[in-house]
PDBQT receptor file of N, H, CA, C and O in Angstrom, charges set to zero:
ATOM      1  N   UNK A   1       6.900   9.182   8.393  1.00  0.00    +0.000 N 
ATOM      2  CA  UNK A   1       7.317   8.162   7.442  1.00  0.00    +0.000 C 
ATOM      3  C   UNK A   1       8.675   8.574   7.093  1.00  0.00    +0.000 C 
ATOM      4  O   UNK A   1       8.864   9.789   7.158  1.00  0.00    +0.000 OA
ATOM      5  N   UNK A   2       9.747   7.789   6.709  1.00  0.00    +0.000 N 
ATOM      6  H   UNK A   2       9.594   6.802   6.656  1.00  0.00    +0.000 HD
ATOM      7  CA  UNK A   2      10.847   7.675   6.191  1.00  0.00    +0.000 C 
ATOM      8  C   UNK A   2      11.086   8.651   5.063  1.00  0.00    +0.000 C 
ATOM      9  O   UNK A   2      12.205   9.111   4.836  1.00  0.00    +0.000 OA
ATOM     10  N   UNK A   3       9.885   8.992   4.280  1.00  0.00    +0.000 N 
ATOM     11  H   UNK A   3       8.976   8.618   4.464  1.00  0.00    +0.000 HD
ATOM     12  CA  UNK A   3      10.226  10.152   3.258  1.00  0.00    +0.000 C 
ATOM     13  C   UNK A   3       9.544  11.563   3.890  1.00  0.00    +0.000 C 
ATOM     14  O   UNK A   3       9.165  12.416   3.088  1.00  0.00    +0.000 OA
ATOM     15  N   UNK A   4       9.398  11.787   5.292  1.00  0.00    +0.000 N 
ATOM     16  H   UNK A   4       9.706  11.094   5.943  1.00  0.00    +0.000 HD
ATOM     17  CA  UNK A   4       9.083  12.740   5.505  1.00  0.00    +0.000 C 
ATOM     18  C   UNK A   4       7.810  13.377   5.721  1.00  0.00    +0.000 C 
ATOM     19  O   UNK A   4       7.612  14.394   6.386  1.00  0.00    +0.000 OA
ATOM     20  N   UNK A   5       6.789  12.538   4.964  1.00  0.00    +0.000 N 
ATOM     21  H   UNK A   5       6.950  11.712   4.424  1.00  0.00    +0.000 HD
ATOM     22  CA  UNK A   5       5.387  12.793   4.934  1.00  0.00    +0.000 C 
ATOM     23  C   UNK A   5       4.569  12.118   6.305  1.00  0.00    +0.000 C 
ATOM     24  O   UNK A   5       4.696  11.053   6.909  1.00  0.00    +0.000 OA
ATOM     25  N   UNK A   6       3.749  13.203   6.449  1.00  0.00    +0.000 N 
ATOM     26  H   UNK A   6       3.646  14.068   5.958  1.00  0.00    +0.000 HD
ATOM     27  CA  UNK A   6       2.902  12.702   7.628  1.00  0.00    +0.000 C 
ATOM     28  C   UNK A   6       1.859  11.499   7.179  1.00  0.00    +0.000 C 
ATOM     29  O   UNK A   6       1.514  11.452   5.998  1.00  0.00    +0.000 OA
ATOM     30  N   UNK A   7       1.370  10.550   8.101  1.00  0.00    +0.000 N 
ATOM     31  H   UNK A   7       1.650  10.588   9.060  1.00  0.00    +0.000 HD
ATOM     32  CA  UNK A   7       0.339   9.657   8.211  1.00  0.00    +0.000 C 
ATOM     33  C   UNK A   7      -0.640   9.661   8.922  1.00  0.00    +0.000 C 
ATOM     34  O   UNK A   7      -0.587   9.389  10.121  1.00  0.00    +0.000 OA
ATOM     35  N   UNK A   8      -1.904  10.032   8.178  1.00  0.00    +0.000 N 
ATOM     36  H   UNK A   8      -1.947  10.254   7.204  1.00  0.00    +0.000 HD
ATOM     37  CA  UNK A   8      -3.026  10.045   9.090  1.00  0.00    +0.000 C 
ATOM     38  C   UNK A   8      -3.403   8.789   9.931  1.00  0.00    +0.000 C 
ATOM     39  O   UNK A   8      -3.287   7.629   9.536  1.00  0.00    +0.000 OA
ATOM     40  N   UNK A   9      -3.887   9.201  11.192  1.00  0.00    +0.000 N 
ATOM     41  H   UNK A   9      -3.981  10.143  11.512  1.00  0.00    +0.000 HD
ATOM     42  CA  UNK A   9      -4.201   7.818  12.034  1.00  0.00    +0.000 C 
ATOM     43  C   UNK A   9      -5.608   7.591  11.440  1.00  0.00    +0.000 C 
ATOM     44  O   UNK A   9      -6.527   8.399  11.301  1.00  0.00    +0.000 OA
ATOM     45  N   UNK A  10      -5.525   6.044  11.069  1.00  0.00    +0.000 N 
ATOM     46  H   UNK A  10      -4.778   5.388  11.182  1.00  0.00    +0.000 HD
ATOM     47  CA  UNK A  10      -6.937   5.414  10.599  1.00  0.00    +0.000 C 
ATOM     48  C   UNK A  10      -7.571   4.190  11.315  1.00  0.00    +0.000 C 
ATOM     49  O   UNK A  10      -6.873   3.654  12.176  1.00  0.00    +0.000 OA
ATOM     50  N   UNK A  11      -8.433   3.833  11.144  1.00  0.00    +0.000 N 
ATOM     51  H   UNK A  11      -9.000   4.268  10.445  1.00  0.00    +0.000 HD
ATOM     52  CA  UNK A  11      -8.693   2.073  11.933  1.00  0.00    +0.000 C 
ATOM     53  C   UNK A  11      -7.830   1.167  11.419  1.00  0.00    +0.000 C 
ATOM     54  O   UNK A  11      -7.334   0.357  12.202  1.00  0.00    +0.000 OA
ATOM     55  N   UNK A  12      -7.468   1.118   9.969  1.00  0.00    +0.000 N 
ATOM     56  H   UNK A  12      -7.871   1.776   9.333  1.00  0.00    +0.000 HD
ATOM     57  CA  UNK A  12      -6.800   0.256   9.455  1.00  0.00    +0.000 C 
ATOM     58  C   UNK A  12      -6.061   0.738   8.428  1.00  0.00    +0.000 C 
ATOM     59  O   UNK A  12      -6.558   1.628   7.738  1.00  0.00    +0.000 OA
ATOM     60  N   UNK A  13      -4.643   0.209   8.111  1.00  0.00    +0.000 N 
ATOM     61  H   UNK A  13      -4.239  -0.514   8.672  1.00  0.00    +0.000 HD
ATOM     62  CA  UNK A  13      -3.872   0.684   7.279  1.00  0.00    +0.000 C 
ATOM     63  C   UNK A  13      -3.212  -0.783   6.319  1.00  0.00    +0.000 C 
ATOM     64  O   UNK A  13      -2.761  -1.811   6.823  1.00  0.00    +0.000 OA
ATOM     65  N   UNK A  14      -3.296  -0.572   5.318  1.00  0.00    +0.000 N 
ATOM     66  H   UNK A  14      -3.663   0.264   4.908  1.00  0.00    +0.000 HD
ATOM     67  CA  UNK A  14      -2.751  -1.751   4.439  1.00  0.00    +0.000 C 
ATOM     68  C   UNK A  14      -1.413  -1.583   3.871  1.00  0.00    +0.000 C 
ATOM     69  O   UNK A  14      -1.111  -0.472   3.434  1.00  0.00    +0.000 OA
ATOM     70  N   UNK A  15      -0.610  -2.507   3.823  1.00  0.00    +0.000 N 
ATOM     71  H   UNK A  15      -0.855  -3.409   4.178  1.00  0.00    +0.000 HD
ATOM     72  CA  UNK A  15       0.847  -1.923   3.283  1.00  0.00    +0.000 C 
ATOM     73  C   UNK A  15       0.941  -2.958   1.850  1.00  0.00    +0.000 C 
ATOM     74  O   UNK A  15       0.556  -4.113   2.030  1.00  0.00    +0.000 OA
ATOM     75  N   UNK A  16       1.279  -2.707   0.893  1.00  0.00    +0.000 N 
ATOM     76  H   UNK A  16       1.593  -1.769   0.747  1.00  0.00    +0.000 HD
ATOM     77  CA  UNK A  16       1.370  -3.242  -0.439  1.00  0.00    +0.000 C 
ATOM     78  C   UNK A  16       2.814  -4.445   0.038  1.00  0.00    +0.000 C 
ATOM     79  O   UNK A  16       3.902  -4.295   0.595  1.00  0.00    +0.000 OA
ATOM     80  N   UNK A  17       2.057  -5.616  -0.550  1.00  0.00    +0.000 N 
ATOM     81  H   UNK A  17       1.173  -5.738  -1.002  1.00  0.00    +0.000 HD
ATOM     82  CA  UNK A  17       3.005  -6.778  -0.798  1.00  0.00    +0.000 C 
ATOM     83  C   UNK A  17       3.217  -7.195  -2.164  1.00  0.00    +0.000 C 
ATOM     84  O   UNK A  17       4.060  -8.069  -2.363  1.00  0.00    +0.000 OA
ATOM     85  N   UNK A  18       2.806  -6.877  -2.791  1.00  0.00    +0.000 N 
ATOM     86  H   UNK A  18       2.120  -6.167  -2.629  1.00  0.00    +0.000 HD
ATOM     87  CA  UNK A  18       2.847  -6.994  -4.490  1.00  0.00    +0.000 C 
ATOM     88  C   UNK A  18       4.059  -6.349  -4.848  1.00  0.00    +0.000 C 
ATOM     89  O   UNK A  18       4.907  -6.998  -5.460  1.00  0.00    +0.000 OA
ATOM     90  N   UNK A  19       4.241  -5.260  -4.575  1.00  0.00    +0.000 N 
ATOM     91  H   UNK A  19       3.552  -4.734  -4.078  1.00  0.00    +0.000 HD
ATOM     92  CA  UNK A  19       5.270  -4.125  -5.108  1.00  0.00    +0.000 C 
ATOM     93  C   UNK A  19       4.756  -3.395  -6.440  1.00  0.00    +0.000 C 
ATOM     94  O   UNK A  19       5.559  -3.020  -7.295  1.00  0.00    +0.000 OA
ATOM     95  N   UNK A  20       3.563  -3.238  -6.550  1.00  0.00    +0.000 N 
ATOM     96  H   UNK A  20       2.911  -3.542  -5.856  1.00  0.00    +0.000 HD
ATOM     97  CA  UNK A  20       2.955  -2.847  -7.733  1.00  0.00    +0.000 C 
ATOM     98  C   UNK A  20       2.239  -1.515  -7.485  1.00  0.00    +0.000 C 
ATOM     99  O   UNK A  20       2.032  -0.764  -8.438  1.00  0.00    +0.000 OA
ATOM    100  N   UNK A  21       1.856  -1.196  -6.253  1.00  0.00    +0.000 N 
ATOM    101  H   UNK A  21       2.025  -1.807  -5.479  1.00  0.00    +0.000 HD
ATOM    102  CA  UNK A  21       1.110  -0.273  -5.696  1.00  0.00    +0.000 C 
ATOM    103  C   UNK A  21       1.592   1.169  -6.317  1.00  0.00    +0.000 C 
ATOM    104  O   UNK A  21       2.806   1.359  -6.395  1.00  0.00    +0.000 OA
ATOM    105  N   UNK A  22       0.670   2.213  -6.771  1.00  0.00    +0.000 N 
ATOM    106  H   UNK A  22      -0.316   2.059  -6.707  1.00  0.00    +0.000 HD
ATOM    107  CA  UNK A  22       1.056   3.132  -7.114  1.00  0.00    +0.000 C 
ATOM    108  C   UNK A  22       1.129   4.526  -6.155  1.00  0.00    +0.000 C 
ATOM    109  O   UNK A  22       1.428   5.654  -6.545  1.00  0.00    +0.000 OA
ATOM    110  N   UNK A  23       0.679   4.008  -4.453  1.00  0.00    +0.000 N 
ATOM    111  H   UNK A  23       0.436   3.091  -4.135  1.00  0.00    +0.000 HD
ATOM    112  CA  UNK A  23       0.920   4.506  -3.452  1.00  0.00    +0.000 C 
ATOM    113  C   UNK A  23       1.451   3.798  -2.472  1.00  0.00    +0.000 C 
ATOM    114  O   UNK A  23       0.856   3.498  -1.437  1.00  0.00    +0.000 OA
ATOM    115  N   UNK A  24       2.848   3.433  -2.816  1.00  0.00    +0.000 N 
ATOM    116  H   UNK A  24       3.331   3.677  -3.657  1.00  0.00    +0.000 HD
ATOM    117  CA  UNK A  24       3.865   2.854  -1.977  1.00  0.00    +0.000 C 
ATOM    118  C   UNK A  24       3.921   3.428  -0.741  1.00  0.00    +0.000 C 
ATOM    119  O   UNK A  24       3.768   4.621  -1.004  1.00  0.00    +0.000 OA
ATOM    120  N   UNK A  25       4.029   3.345   0.306  1.00  0.00    +0.000 N 
ATOM    121  H   UNK A  25       4.154   2.376   0.520  1.00  0.00    +0.000 HD
ATOM    122  CA  UNK A  25       4.281   1.614   1.035  1.00  0.00    +0.000 C 
ATOM    123  C   UNK A  25       2.524   1.296   1.201  1.00  0.00    +0.000 C 
ATOM    124  O   UNK A  25       2.164   0.277   1.789  1.00  0.00    +0.000 OA
ATOM    125  N   UNK A  26       1.739   2.049   0.756  1.00  0.00    +0.000 N 
ATOM    126  H   UNK A  26       2.032   2.877   0.278  1.00  0.00    +0.000 HD
ATOM    127  CA  UNK A  26       0.358   1.537   1.059  1.00  0.00    +0.000 C 
ATOM    128  C   UNK A  26      -0.213   0.941  -0.185  1.00  0.00    +0.000 C 
ATOM    129  O   UNK A  26       0.143   1.221  -1.330  1.00  0.00    +0.000 OA
ATOM    130  N   UNK A  27      -1.357  -0.111   0.245  1.00  0.00    +0.000 N 
ATOM    131  H   UNK A  27      -1.647  -0.338   1.175  1.00  0.00    +0.000 HD
ATOM    132  CA  UNK A  27      -1.739  -1.054  -0.897  1.00  0.00    +0.000 C 
ATOM    133  C   UNK A  27      -3.073  -0.140  -1.681  1.00  0.00    +0.000 C 
ATOM    134  O   UNK A  27      -3.904   0.537  -1.077  1.00  0.00    +0.000 OA
ATOM    135  N   UNK A  28      -3.015  -0.293  -2.793  1.00  0.00    +0.000 N 
ATOM    136  H   UNK A  28      -2.340  -0.843  -3.284  1.00  0.00    +0.000 HD
ATOM    137  CA  UNK A  28      -3.987   0.639  -3.746  1.00  0.00    +0.000 C 
ATOM    138  C   UNK A  28      -5.033  -0.248  -4.366  1.00  0.00    +0.000 C 
ATOM    139  O   UNK A  28      -6.050   0.141  -4.941  1.00  0.00    +0.000 OA
ATOM    140  N   UNK A  29      -4.614  -1.605  -4.155  1.00  0.00    +0.000 N 
ATOM    141  H   UNK A  29      -3.788  -1.920  -3.688  1.00  0.00    +0.000 HD
ATOM    142  CA  UNK A  29      -5.887  -2.456  -4.802  1.00  0.00    +0.000 C 
ATOM    143  C   UNK A  29      -5.337  -2.991  -5.917  1.00  0.00    +0.000 C 
ATOM    144  O   UNK A  29      -6.033  -3.779  -6.558  1.00  0.00    +0.000 OA
ATOM    145  N   UNK A  30      -3.921  -2.664  -6.401  1.00  0.00    +0.000 N 
ATOM    146  H   UNK A  30      -3.356  -2.024  -5.880  1.00  0.00    +0.000 HD
ATOM    147  CA  UNK A  30      -3.459  -3.091  -7.758  1.00  0.00    +0.000 C 
ATOM    148  C   UNK A  30      -3.291  -4.564  -7.576  1.00  0.00    +0.000 C 
ATOM    149  O   UNK A  30      -3.445  -5.077  -8.685  1.00  0.00    +0.000 OA
ATOM    150  N   UNK A  31      -3.039  -5.495  -6.651  1.00  0.00    +0.000 N 
ATOM    151  H   UNK A  31      -2.914  -5.079  -5.750  1.00  0.00    +0.000 HD
ATOM    152  CA  UNK A  31      -2.757  -6.688  -6.548  1.00  0.00    +0.000 C 
ATOM    153  C   UNK A  31      -4.203  -7.440  -7.113  1.00  0.00    +0.000 C 
ATOM    154  O   UNK A  31      -4.237  -8.583  -7.569  1.00  0.00    +0.000 OA
ATOM    155  N   UNK A  32      -5.036  -6.794  -7.013  1.00  0.00    +0.000 N 
ATOM    156  H   UNK A  32      -5.008  -5.866  -6.643  1.00  0.00    +0.000 HD
ATOM    157  CA  UNK A  32      -5.996  -7.442  -7.630  1.00  0.00    +0.000 C 
ATOM    158  C   UNK A  32      -5.991  -7.567  -9.010  1.00  0.00    +0.000 C 
ATOM    159  O   UNK A  32      -6.289  -8.673  -9.461  1.00  0.00    +0.000 OA
ATOM    160  N   UNK A  33      -5.714  -6.669  -9.778  1.00  0.00    +0.000 N 
ATOM    161  H   UNK A  33      -5.472  -5.771  -9.412  1.00  0.00    +0.000 HD
ATOM    162  CA  UNK A  33      -5.332  -6.220 -11.193  1.00  0.00    +0.000 C 
ATOM    163  C   UNK A  33      -4.734  -7.335 -11.997  1.00  0.00    +0.000 C 
ATOM    164  O   UNK A  33      -5.076  -7.926 -13.021  1.00  0.00    +0.000 OA
ATOM    165  N   UNK A  34      -3.466  -7.431 -10.964  1.00  0.00    +0.000 N 
ATOM    166  H   UNK A  34      -3.188  -6.950 -10.132  1.00  0.00    +0.000 HD
ATOM    167  CA  UNK A  34      -2.293  -7.972 -11.696  1.00  0.00    +0.000 C 
ATOM    168  C   UNK A  34      -2.299  -9.608 -11.339  1.00  0.00    +0.000 C 
ATOM    169  O   UNK A  34      -1.545 -10.290 -12.033  1.00  0.00    +0.000 OA
ATOM    170  N   UNK A  35      -3.034 -10.248 -10.382  1.00  0.00    +0.000 N 
ATOM    171  H   UNK A  35      -3.647  -9.695  -9.818  1.00  0.00    +0.000 HD
ATOM    172  CA  UNK A  35      -3.431 -11.446  -9.795  1.00  0.00    +0.000 C 
ATOM    173  C   UNK A  35      -2.392 -12.038  -8.915  1.00  0.00    +0.000 C 
ATOM    174  O   UNK A  35      -1.958 -13.188  -8.983  1.00  0.00    +0.000 OA
ATOM    175  N   UNK A  36      -2.032 -11.056  -8.035  1.00  0.00    +0.000 N 
ATOM    176  H   UNK A  36      -2.385 -10.122  -7.980  1.00  0.00    +0.000 HD
ATOM    177  CA  UNK A  36      -1.175 -11.460  -7.005  1.00  0.00    +0.000 C 
ATOM    178  C   UNK A  36      -1.886 -12.092  -5.841  1.00  0.00    +0.000 C 
ATOM    179  O   UNK A  36      -2.869 -11.684  -5.222  1.00  0.00    +0.000 OA
ATOM    180  N   UNK A  37      -1.112 -13.265  -5.672  1.00  0.00    +0.000 N 
ATOM    181  H   UNK A  37      -0.314 -13.596  -6.176  1.00  0.00    +0.000 HD
ATOM    182  CA  UNK A  37      -1.670 -14.413  -4.510  1.00  0.00    +0.000 C 
ATOM    183  C   UNK A  37      -0.506 -14.203  -3.582  1.00  0.00    +0.000 C 
ATOM    184  O   UNK A  37       0.639 -14.022  -3.997  1.00  0.00    +0.000 OA
ATOM    185  N   UNK A  38      -0.866 -14.236  -2.204  1.00  0.00    +0.000 N 
ATOM    186  H   UNK A  38      -1.796 -14.383  -1.867  1.00  0.00    +0.000 HD
ATOM    187  CA  UNK A  38       0.022 -14.278  -0.989  1.00  0.00    +0.000 C 
ATOM    188  C   UNK A  38       0.599 -15.717  -0.762  1.00  0.00    +0.000 C 
ATOM    189  O   UNK A  38       1.349 -15.938   0.189  1.00  0.00    +0.000 OA
TER     190      UNK A  38
């Protein structure tokens, strides 16, 4: 990634769209807690 970290290949990768993930740029499910709706 642009931060120099490696990304393990997985079947699916979910990117954060709500902006509140503690694991950006990846989704950690925080959107459920804050009520984010796309």
